[in-house]
C-alpha distance (Angstrom), angle and dihedral (degrees) to the residues before:
residue distance angle dihedral
M1 . . .
K2 3.80 . .
L3 3.81 90.6 .
A4 3.83 91.7 52.7
L5 3.81 91.1 49.8
L6 3.81 92.3 48.4
L7 3.80 92.3 49.1
N8 3.80 90.3 53.6
A9 3.80 89.7 48.2
V10 3.80 89.4 55.9
D11 3.83 94.4 44.0
P12 3.84 115.5 15.5
L13 3.81 88.9 -175.6
I14 3.81 88.1 77.0
G15 3.80 84.9 86.6
G16 3.79 105.9 -116.3
V17 3.77 131.8 -82.1
L18 3.79 134.2 -86.7
I19 3.82 112.6 -148.6
R20 3.79 114.4 -159.2
G21 3.76 119.2 -176.0
Q22 3.75 149.9 123.8
K23 3.76 120.8 -74.0
G24 3.78 115.4 -81.1
T25 3.82 96.9 26.6
C26 3.82 97.3 122.0
K27 3.80 96.4 -102.5
S28 3.81 96.7 138.3
T29 3.80 94.6 38.8
A30 3.79 93.4 54.9
A31 3.82 93.8 44.0
R32 3.80 93.7 52.1
A33 3.82 92.1 44.1
L34 3.81 92.6 60.4
G35 3.80 92.1 81.7
R36 3.83 91.4 63.1
L37 3.80 90.6 62.8
L38 3.79 97.6 51.5
P39 3.81 120.5 91.8
P40 3.83 119.8 -111.9
L41 3.78 116.9 -86.3
R42 3.80 126.7 -119.5
V43 3.82 103.7 -137.3
V44 3.79 142.0 168.4
A45 3.80 99.0 -90.6
D46 3.80 100.1 -135.1
C47 3.81 97.9 33.6
P48 3.83 114.7 113.5
Y49 3.81 89.1 -152.5
G50 3.82 97.9 52.9
C51 3.82 94.2 -123.0
D52 3.80 117.6 -163.7
P53 3.84 106.7 -115.6
A54 3.82 89.9 -154.2
D55 3.82 93.3 55.5
T56 3.79 101.5 66.4
D57 3.81 92.3 168.3
S58 3.82 92.5 64.6
L59 3.79 101.8 45.4
C60 3.79 121.3 133.0
T61 3.80 119.5 -110.2
G62 3.81 93.2 -93.6
C63 3.81 96.6 47.6
A64 3.80 91.6 42.2
A65 3.83 90.8 54.3
R66 3.80 91.3 51.3
Y67 3.79 92.2 46.4
R68 3.82 92.6 50.9
S69 3.81 91.2 49.0
G70 3.80 91.3 53.8
L71 3.81 96.8 -112.5
P72 3.82 115.8 144.6
L73 3.80 119.3 -107.3
P74 3.83 110.6 -132.4
V75 3.81 111.2 -130.0
A76 3.80 130.5 -146.1
D77 3.81 139.9 160.2
R78 3.80 121.8 -116.3
L79 3.77 136.8 178.7
V80 3.76 115.5 -105.2
P81 3.82 107.4 -90.5
V82 3.80 119.3 -124.2
V83 3.81 106.8 -162.6
T84 3.81 122.0 -170.1
L85 3.79 116.7 -150.1
P86 3.84 108.6 -146.6
L87 3.79 121.4 -139.8
N88 3.81 91.8 -122.3
A89 3.80 92.8 55.0
T90 3.80 118.4 133.3
E91 3.77 127.4 -143.6
E92 3.82 90.5 -104.3
M93 3.81 91.1 53.0
I94 3.80 91.0 53.0
V95 3.81 105.2 41.0
G96 3.80 99.0 22.2
G97 3.78 131.5 -114.9
L98 3.76 146.3 -167.9
D99 3.81 116.5 -28.1
L100 3.81 98.8 -124.3
E101 3.80 97.1 -169.3
H102 3.80 92.6 50.6
A103 3.80 91.5 47.0
L104 3.80 93.1 51.4
R105 3.80 93.9 46.7
T106 3.81 99.8 42.6
G107 3.78 104.9 16.8
A108 3.80 89.5 -127.5
R109 3.81 128.8 116.7
R110 3.79 118.6 -116.3
L111 3.77 131.3 170.0
Q112 3.78 118.5 -114.0
P113 3.83 107.2 -153.1
G114 3.78 118.6 -125.8
L115 3.78 136.3 -149.4
L116 3.81 92.7 -74.4
A117 3.80 89.2 60.0
R118 3.80 92.0 53.0
A119 3.81 91.8 47.0
N120 3.82 95.3 53.4
R121 3.82 109.9 128.8
G122 3.80 89.6 2.0
V123 3.80 139.8 73.3
L124 3.80 124.6 -63.0
Y125 3.78 109.0 -160.4
I126 3.82 121.9 -165.0
D127 3.78 113.5 -170.6
E128 3.83 114.2 -156.5
V129 3.79 91.2 6.4
N130 3.81 90.2 177.1
L131 3.82 89.4 65.3
L132 3.81 94.5 51.5
D133 3.79 116.9 104.8
D134 3.81 112.0 -89.4
R135 3.79 93.0 -125.6
L136 3.80 92.2 54.4
V137 3.80 92.6 46.1
D138 3.78 89.9 51.4
L139 3.80 90.6 48.1
V140 3.81 94.5 51.3
L141 3.80 93.5 45.0
S142 3.80 92.2 49.2
V143 3.80 91.7 51.7
A144 3.81 90.8 45.8
A145 3.80 91.1 53.2
E146 3.81 94.6 47.0
G147 3.80 97.4 37.7
V148 3.81 91.1 -140.2
N149 3.80 130.6 93.3
R150 3.81 111.8 -149.4
I151 3.81 116.5 -164.4
E152 3.80 121.8 -161.5
R153 3.79 110.3 161.3
E154 3.83 141.4 118.6
G155 3.78 93.0 1.5
V156 3.83 93.3 -51.4
S157 3.79 118.5 120.4
S158 3.78 119.3 -178.4
W159 3.78 145.3 122.6
H160 3.77 137.8 -155.4
P161 3.82 137.7 180.0
A162 3.80 114.5 -86.9
R163 3.79 109.0 -177.0
F164 3.78 112.8 153.4
I165 3.77 143.2 144.4
L166 3.79 104.8 -101.0
V167 3.80 114.6 -146.3
G168 3.78 120.1 179.9
T169 3.77 126.8 -179.3
M170 3.78 129.0 -167.7
N171 3.78 143.3 167.2
P172 3.84 108.1 -133.1
E173 3.80 89.7 -150.8
E174 3.81 88.8 69.3
G175 3.80 95.7 54.2
A176 3.78 141.4 -58.5
L177 3.78 129.1 -87.9
R178 3.78 116.7 -123.2
P179 3.84 110.2 -95.9
H180 3.81 94.4 -125.1
F181 3.82 89.5 50.5
A182 3.80 92.8 49.5
D183 3.81 89.2 48.5
R184 3.80 89.9 61.4
F185 3.80 90.7 64.8
G186 3.79 109.7 87.5
L187 3.80 96.3 -143.0
C188 3.78 135.6 18.0
V189 3.79 132.1 -164.1
Q190 3.79 131.3 -169.5
L191 3.82 117.5 -144.4
H192 3.78 130.8 -161.3
G193 3.77 132.6 -179.2
E194 3.79 116.5 -89.0
D195 3.82 113.3 -92.4
D196 3.81 98.6 -169.9
P197 3.84 108.0 97.8
E198 3.81 92.3 -148.9
L199 3.80 93.1 52.2
R200 3.81 91.3 46.3
A201 3.78 88.5 53.6
E202 3.80 90.0 49.9
V203 3.81 89.7 52.4
M204 3.80 89.4 57.0
E205 3.79 92.7 46.3
R206 3.81 93.4 50.6
R207 3.77 91.9 46.9
E208 3.79 91.7 51.9
A209 3.82 90.8 46.8
F210 3.79 90.3 53.4
D211 3.81 92.5 48.6
R212 3.82 91.4 51.6
D213 3.82 96.0 48.5
P214 3.83 117.0 2.9
I215 3.81 94.5 175.4
G216 3.79 94.3 47.9
F217 3.80 91.4 45.4
A218 3.81 91.5 53.5
A219 3.82 91.4 46.2
A220 3.80 90.6 55.1
F221 3.80 90.1 62.4
Q222 3.81 97.4 36.7
A223 3.81 94.0 102.4
Q224 3.81 92.2 52.6
E225 3.79 91.6 47.6
S226 3.80 92.1 49.4
D227 3.80 91.0 50.4
L228 3.79 91.4 49.0
A229 3.81 91.6 47.9
A230 3.83 89.8 52.0
R231 3.80 90.2 51.4
I232 3.81 90.3 52.0
V233 3.82 91.8 52.1
A234 3.81 92.0 47.7
A235 3.82 91.0 48.2
Q236 3.81 91.5 50.0
Q237 3.81 90.0 54.0
A238 3.82 93.6 46.4
L239 3.81 97.1 42.7
D240 3.80 97.1 95.5
K241 3.81 91.4 50.4
V242 3.82 95.8 57.6
A243 3.81 110.0 109.7
L244 3.78 123.8 -136.9
T245 3.80 116.3 -159.5
A246 3.80 128.5 -152.2
P247 3.85 94.8 -111.1
V248 3.80 90.1 54.2
L249 3.80 91.0 50.1
R250 3.80 89.1 50.5
L251 3.80 89.8 50.9
I252 3.81 90.2 54.2
T253 3.79 93.2 49.9
D254 3.82 92.1 46.4
L255 3.81 90.8 52.4
C256 3.79 91.7 50.9
L257 3.79 93.4 46.8
D258 3.79 92.1 47.4
H259 3.81 89.7 55.5
H260 3.82 93.6 46.7
V261 3.79 95.7 -125.6
A262 3.80 119.1 179.6
G263 3.78 117.8 -123.6
H264 3.78 127.2 -10.0
R265 3.80 104.5 -76.4
A266 3.80 91.6 100.8
D267 3.81 91.9 54.8
L268 3.79 92.5 49.7
A269 3.81 94.6 44.6
I270 3.81 93.4 49.5
R271 3.81 90.9 46.6
R272 3.80 93.0 53.0
A273 3.81 93.1 41.3
A274 3.82 91.7 51.6
R275 3.81 91.1 50.8
A276 3.80 91.0 48.3
L277 3.80 90.9 50.2
S278 3.81 90.4 49.6
A279 3.80 89.8 51.5
L280 3.81 90.6 49.9
Q281 3.80 90.4 50.1
V282 3.83 91.6 46.2
S283 3.79 92.1 -118.5
P284 3.83 118.1 154.8
S285 3.81 92.7 -144.6
V286 3.77 139.1 19.4
Q287 3.79 114.4 -94.3
A288 3.80 128.5 -156.9
E289 3.81 90.6 -112.9
Q290 3.80 90.5 58.9
V291 3.79 91.4 50.4
I292 3.80 90.6 51.6
Q293 3.80 90.4 48.4
V294 3.82 93.9 56.7
A295 3.82 99.7 29.8
L296 3.79 94.9 90.2
L297 3.80 90.2 52.7
G298 3.79 89.4 59.6
L299 3.81 95.7 40.0
N300 3.82 102.3 42.1
H301 3.80 94.4 91.1
R302 3.80 99.3 27.2
R303 3.79 109.3 47.5
R304 3.76 115.6 106.5
R305 3.77 136.7 -169.6
P306 3.79 114.8 -109.3
V307 3.82 94.3 -129.6
P308 3.83 110.7 48.2
G309 3.79 92.5 -173.9
N310 3.80 94.3 59.7
P311 3.80 108.3 52.0
P312 3.80 121.4 165.0
P313 3.78 117.5 -101.5
H314 3.76 117.1 -91.8
T315 3.75 136.6 167.7
D316 3.79 122.6 -100.4
A317 3.78 110.1 -140.1
G318 3.80 91.0 -164.1
A319 3.79 98.7 47.9
H320 3.78 116.1 126.4
D321 3.77 124.7 -131.2
R322 3.77 114.7 -107.5
L323 3.79 111.1 -93.6
D324 3.78 122.9 -119.7
Q325 3.79 96.7 -97.9
D326 3.81 104.3 -178.5
G327 3.78 102.1 67.4
A328 3.80 97.1 23.6
S329 3.80 93.8 50.4
Q330 3.78 92.7 49.4
R331 3.80 92.0 50.2
L332 3.80 92.5 48.1
S333 3.81 93.7 44.8
R334 3.82 91.2 51.5
E335 3.79 88.9 49.0
L336 3.80 89.9 52.8
M337 3.81 96.5 42.6
G338 3.78 96.5 45.8
D339 3.83 110.2 -178.3
Q340 3.80 95.8 -12.0
E341 3.81 96.2 98.8
L342 3.77 116.7 124.3
D343 3.77 122.8 -126.6
G344 3.76 120.0 -105.4
E345 3.81 94.7 -112.9
S346 3.81 93.3 57.5
A347 3.77 91.6 45.6
A348 3.77 91.7 50.5
A349 3.79 90.2 54.1
E350 3.79 92.9 53.8
T351 3.79 112.5 123.0
T352 3.78 102.3 163.5
V353 3.77 115.0 134.2
L354 3.79 89.9 -125.9
D355 3.82 93.2 68.0
R356 3.76 101.6 39.2
S357 3.76 111.2 119.1
T358 3.81 89.1 -148.4
P359 3.81 109.9 100.0
Q360 3.79 115.4 -105.2
P361 3.80 121.3 -117.2
G362 3.75 111.2 -82.8
S363 3.77 92.7 10.2
G364 3.79 105.6 77.4
T365 3.74 128.7 160.5
H366 3.80 93.3 -98.7
E367 3.78 108.2 126.8
Q368 3.79 121.9 -127.3
L369 3.77 127.8 -168.5
F370 3.80 115.4 -148.1
A371 3.77 124.0 -164.9
V372 3.80 123.7 -122.0
D373 3.77 117.6 -102.3
D374 3.78 115.3 -123.3
P375 3.82 113.3 -84.5
F376 3.77 119.3 -110.4
P377 3.81 135.8 -160.6
V378 3.78 112.2 -81.6
R379 3.76 119.5 -134.3
P380 3.83 114.3 -121.7
I381 3.79 115.1 -75.1
V382 3.80 107.1 -152.9
Q383 3.78 123.5 -172.3
P384 3.84 119.5 -159.7
R385 3.75 119.8 -121.7
D386 3.77 124.0 -105.8
R387 3.78 133.6 -175.0
L388 3.81 97.6 -102.2
I389 3.80 118.3 115.9
R390 3.80 113.0 -132.6
Q391 3.76 139.6 175.0
G392 3.76 126.5 -142.5
S393 3.77 142.1 79.0
G394 3.77 137.1 -99.5
R395 3.78 141.1 91.9
R396 3.80 106.2 -103.0
F397 3.81 106.4 97.8
R398 3.78 139.1 -6.4
T399 3.79 122.3 -106.1
L400 3.78 138.0 168.9
T401 3.80 116.4 -96.6
R402 3.78 139.6 -178.8
R403 3.81 120.8 -109.1
T404 3.80 94.6 -26.6
G405 3.76 127.8 79.1
H406 3.76 136.3 41.1
P407 3.85 117.1 -40.1
I408 3.80 111.8 -122.4
T409 3.81 103.1 172.2
T410 3.81 143.0 -20.2
I411 3.79 133.8 -113.5
R412 3.80 134.0 -166.2
D413 3.79 105.6 -96.7
R414 3.80 124.5 159.8
T415 3.81 93.2 -164.1
G416 3.79 88.8 85.9
R417 3.79 95.1 -141.3
D418 3.81 112.6 148.7
V419 3.81 93.8 -3.9
A420 3.81 117.5 -148.6
L421 3.79 98.5 -142.9
D422 3.80 97.0 -171.4
A423 3.82 92.9 52.9
T424 3.81 91.0 43.3
I425 3.81 92.4 52.4
R426 3.81 91.7 46.7
E427 3.80 89.3 52.8
A428 3.81 92.6 49.2
A429 3.82 97.7 40.9
P430 3.86 99.2 84.9
Y431 3.82 91.8 54.6
Q432 3.81 99.2 50.2
V433 3.82 92.6 96.6
H434 3.80 90.5 63.7
R435 3.82 99.3 38.2
P436 3.80 125.3 85.5
H437 3.80 115.4 -119.2
R438 3.78 123.1 -134.0
P439 3.82 116.7 -133.2
G440 3.79 112.2 -87.0
M441 3.81 94.2 14.4
A442 3.77 124.6 108.5
I443 3.80 97.3 -160.8
T444 3.80 139.3 25.8
I445 3.80 116.8 -137.4
R446 3.81 126.7 -166.9
G447 3.78 127.2 -158.4
H448 3.81 94.3 -104.1
D449 3.84 89.9 55.8
I450 3.78 93.9 63.7
H451 3.79 117.0 110.9
T452 3.79 124.8 -176.2
R453 3.77 130.1 -156.9
V454 3.77 123.4 -101.4
R455 3.79 107.2 -145.7
E456 3.75 134.6 -168.2
R457 3.75 136.7 -172.0
R458 3.76 139.9 171.0
I459 3.79 121.5 -95.3
G460 3.77 134.2 178.0
N461 3.77 133.8 -112.3
L462 3.80 139.7 -141.1
L463 3.82 119.3 -110.9
V464 3.81 114.2 -167.9
F465 3.80 117.8 -166.2
I466 3.83 115.1 -161.2
I467 3.80 105.1 -165.4
D468 3.79 125.8 -162.3
A469 3.82 102.1 -143.3
S470 3.80 96.4 175.7
S471 3.79 123.0 127.8
S472 3.82 94.1 -88.9
M473 3.81 89.7 67.9
G474 3.80 88.7 65.8
V475 3.80 92.3 67.1
Q476 3.80 109.8 113.1
A477 3.82 89.0 -9.1
R478 3.84 93.1 -80.0
M479 3.80 89.8 159.7
R480 3.80 91.2 69.5
A481 3.81 92.1 61.4
V482 3.79 91.6 43.5
K483 3.79 92.2 50.9
G484 3.79 92.3 47.2
A485 3.79 92.4 50.9
I486 3.80 92.7 48.8
L487 3.80 91.9 49.1
S488 3.80 90.4 50.0
L489 3.79 91.8 51.1
L490 3.77 89.4 48.3
L491 3.81 91.1 53.3
D492 3.79 89.5 51.3
A493 3.81 90.7 45.6
Y494 3.79 90.4 51.1
Q495 3.80 90.8 55.4
K496 3.80 92.0 47.8
R497 3.80 94.9 40.3
D498 3.76 95.0 -115.0
Q499 3.76 122.4 152.3
V500 3.79 121.6 -123.6
A501 3.79 128.8 -165.1
L502 3.80 129.0 -170.6
V503 3.80 125.4 -152.5
S504 3.80 121.8 178.5
F505 3.78 130.6 -172.9
R506 3.78 126.7 -164.5
D507 3.79 141.9 134.4
R508 3.85 104.4 5.8
G509 3.80 106.2 -18.1
A510 3.78 151.6 6.2
Q511 3.78 130.3 -97.1
V512 3.79 134.9 -165.5
L513 3.79 100.4 -126.1
L514 3.77 94.7 -179.7
W515 3.77 126.8 18.0
P516 3.82 115.8 -149.8
T517 3.78 106.0 -54.9
S518 3.79 143.2 134.0
S519 3.80 96.8 -140.1
V520 3.79 109.8 130.9
E521 3.79 93.6 -170.3
L522 3.79 94.7 49.8
A523 3.80 92.4 48.3
A524 3.80 91.9 47.4
R525 3.79 90.9 52.1
H526 3.81 93.3 50.5
L527 3.79 93.2 45.3
Q528 3.77 93.3 47.2
N529 3.80 92.5 49.4
L530 3.83 95.8 44.0
P531 3.83 107.3 119.2
T532 3.79 123.4 -147.5
G533 3.80 123.6 -143.0
G534 3.78 145.8 78.0
H535 3.79 133.4 60.7
T536 3.80 129.1 -28.3
P537 3.83 114.6 -107.6
L538 3.81 93.1 -178.1
S539 3.80 94.2 162.4
H540 3.78 90.3 56.0
G541 3.80 90.4 52.4
L542 3.80 92.9 50.3
V543 3.79 93.7 47.5
E544 3.79 95.1 44.9
S545 3.80 93.0 48.3
Y546 3.81 91.2 45.9
R547 3.79 89.6 51.8
L548 3.79 90.3 53.3
I549 3.80 92.8 46.3
R550 3.80 93.3 46.0
A551 3.80 91.0 52.5
H552 3.80 89.2 51.3
L553 3.81 92.0 49.6
M554 3.78 92.3 48.7
R555 3.77 88.5 56.2
Y556 3.81 95.3 39.8
P557 3.84 108.0 27.0
S558 3.81 93.7 178.8
A559 3.82 94.0 52.5
R560 3.81 122.1 116.9
P561 3.81 107.1 -152.6
I562 3.79 120.9 -164.1
A563 3.83 116.4 -142.2
I564 3.82 119.6 -164.5
L565 3.82 112.6 -167.5
I566 3.83 114.7 -164.2
T567 3.82 110.6 -167.4
D568 3.79 146.6 116.4
G569 3.82 90.0 -126.1
R570 3.80 95.2 -121.8
A571 3.78 105.2 137.9
N572 3.79 117.0 -172.8
V573 3.82 104.2 155.0
P574 3.82 115.6 66.8
I575 3.76 125.5 -160.0
N576 3.81 97.3 -141.1
P577 3.80 119.7 53.4
G578 3.77 112.7 -118.4
V579 3.82 95.2 30.0
Y580 3.79 128.3 111.3
A581 3.80 107.0 -114.2
H582 3.82 93.5 -148.2
Q583 3.84 89.7 54.3
E584 3.78 96.6 38.7
A585 3.82 95.0 59.9
P586 3.85 97.2 53.2
S587 3.79 90.1 44.6
I588 3.81 90.7 54.0
A589 3.81 89.8 45.6
S590 3.82 91.3 54.9
K591 3.79 91.1 54.9
I592 3.81 93.2 44.8
A593 3.81 89.2 53.9
D594 3.82 89.0 66.6
E595 3.81 87.8 77.0
K596 3.82 97.4 85.8
R597 3.80 95.2 -175.9
V598 3.81 90.2 73.6
H599 3.80 121.8 76.9
W600 3.79 113.2 -152.7
I601 3.79 128.8 -155.2
V602 3.81 122.3 -173.1
V603 3.80 118.4 -158.0
D604 3.80 107.5 -160.7
T605 3.81 113.2 -141.2
E606 3.82 96.3 171.9
A607 3.80 111.4 134.5
G608 3.78 139.4 167.5
D609 3.77 137.5 70.8
M610 3.81 93.9 -63.1
Y611 3.80 113.0 63.9
F612 3.81 114.2 -170.9
G613 3.82 97.6 177.8
L614 3.79 90.8 -134.2
A615 3.81 95.6 143.0
A616 3.79 89.9 49.0
E617 3.80 90.3 53.4
L618 3.79 89.8 47.5
A619 3.81 89.5 52.2
R620 3.80 89.9 51.2
R621 3.80 90.9 51.9
L622 3.79 91.4 49.1
G623 3.80 93.8 44.6
A624 3.79 85.6 -122.9
E625 3.77 136.7 146.7
H626 3.79 113.3 -100.0
L627 3.81 126.0 -142.8
E628 3.78 123.0 -169.7
I629 3.79 117.9 -130.4
A630 3.81 90.5 -118.6
D631 3.78 88.7 66.2
L632 3.80 95.0 46.9
K633 3.75 103.2 124.9
A634 3.77 129.5 138.6
E635 3.80 91.0 -107.9
D636 3.80 90.6 52.0
L637 3.78 92.0 58.3
I638 3.78 89.3 53.9
H639 3.81 89.1 47.9
L640 3.79 89.0 53.6
A641 3.76 92.3 52.9
Q642 3.79 88.5 52.2
H643 3.80 91.6 52.9
C644 3.77 92.1 52.4
E645 3.79 91.7 62.7
T646 3.83 90.9 74.5
I647 3.80 94.2 77.5
D648 3.80 122.1 106.8
């Protein structure tokens, strides 16, 4: 971690560092301490952005105008700023916006600098970057890559340099960072708690020493800090002189290719990091050992496995324990069926082939394990907007939000929440001739003049796959196509921050294979290891999936889950004793359909010479779309998910 921070101090163009680690591993302390090691900055004294007077090509609009007019630029020295970006920051706080006080007092527009202005030529620290809104993360990373913050909002148009060392910290237990966001960080380190008992004891001793005498503790290490700061300055001056030979470049490219990285950011980050390390070690050229030393920092968050469909097993810290299905499923099924249960005498007389517990010819209880088809790119799944206000994050569909998100219009609103000053002033402007003006104010505003912003942002969705894993799914290896389509949707959901859940039913019950998650590896493991064979407990699958969806809706009442049921509709294992299985499942489906926030899709896998149309009837009961098995292709599943976005 300290090495990655020092390398960025020597060459900020490396692109910052992402620090991932358990809680209490000194992530924040180290990030904030970096500013103490950097030399003071020579800045334009009265510039809010801390422009470098020696770099006339990167001056802000104000300093550039003065420089072109021949006016002198006053010079001063400042400490390197270390700016913390809070999780509750808004877009205006980060990039800057209209100075409301100045506008109300003078009637003129003026830019109020944001956090990016304060962080210019310093350190921008984002604690718990994985919990920051995706739009804000994307905004900060884009500015960090370009080195310029461009502001176009509320009639204000300006830009200023925004070059800073970006340091982000996160605890993976609290959620993952999007892969394309993590890729924008030049380096990445993974921290763990210290295992050596002696070192853990020293950690406690140093912490107690600091608490007793912070000033004395810092003074004890002042000489080491001064020496390290001098090394950083010397390395910065020698950086451009460090040579990089062709064999070393080839080593960097071979390392990146061997780890299957996407794009070229890893190559560039390792190249710059190796040169910075050579400058720190006073080496005239980059050696292979230095490349090896920094390679992992550039590959930690970028390396990929060559076969996405076959990831190694790993534990899921957020996985839920399997629920007690026997009693709970019976209670929920009775709740759904109401008075439609059949009496025991009628059930005992049932002789239909659909309810016989004896396996059907060609569809025995022998289990088969089908591989997962290769994933494929998913066509865009677009969801229309509605007028509901939601919270959340993601990239699936647009929704209205409060106070966060991108403003799209304004409305008259006397509550004064999230005031749109430009629209408010425009509304009040025609009446200023007839209104008295208070001393020191340029404009008089009444309650009915106030306009507030209407904002929108993208959020994710929940896709629930209910998979019939009975023996009939083994015919013509249909399960391979189903698994491949689900994996492809999961990959798309991971990119758009959707949640995906998997429920399977086979033999004598149903099981939640995957609770709502966006983990590609975990889903691939469950799909790959899903066996096929046995009877068809369709009622169990409906009840178990409805339980999962209902829990999600209780937590997120404005959600619109999408449920995709893949089955032939042949139910032969009831939940409640004394009930026909082939009547129990449609009855449960009719009750489930009363929940209008869920959009159902039934994929019909029924095959053979005798077609009963059971899945079609089930789709009718659910109010769902129905797909024939002949049309069951991977692309068709994606097409279905697109259709489901038309619901209100």
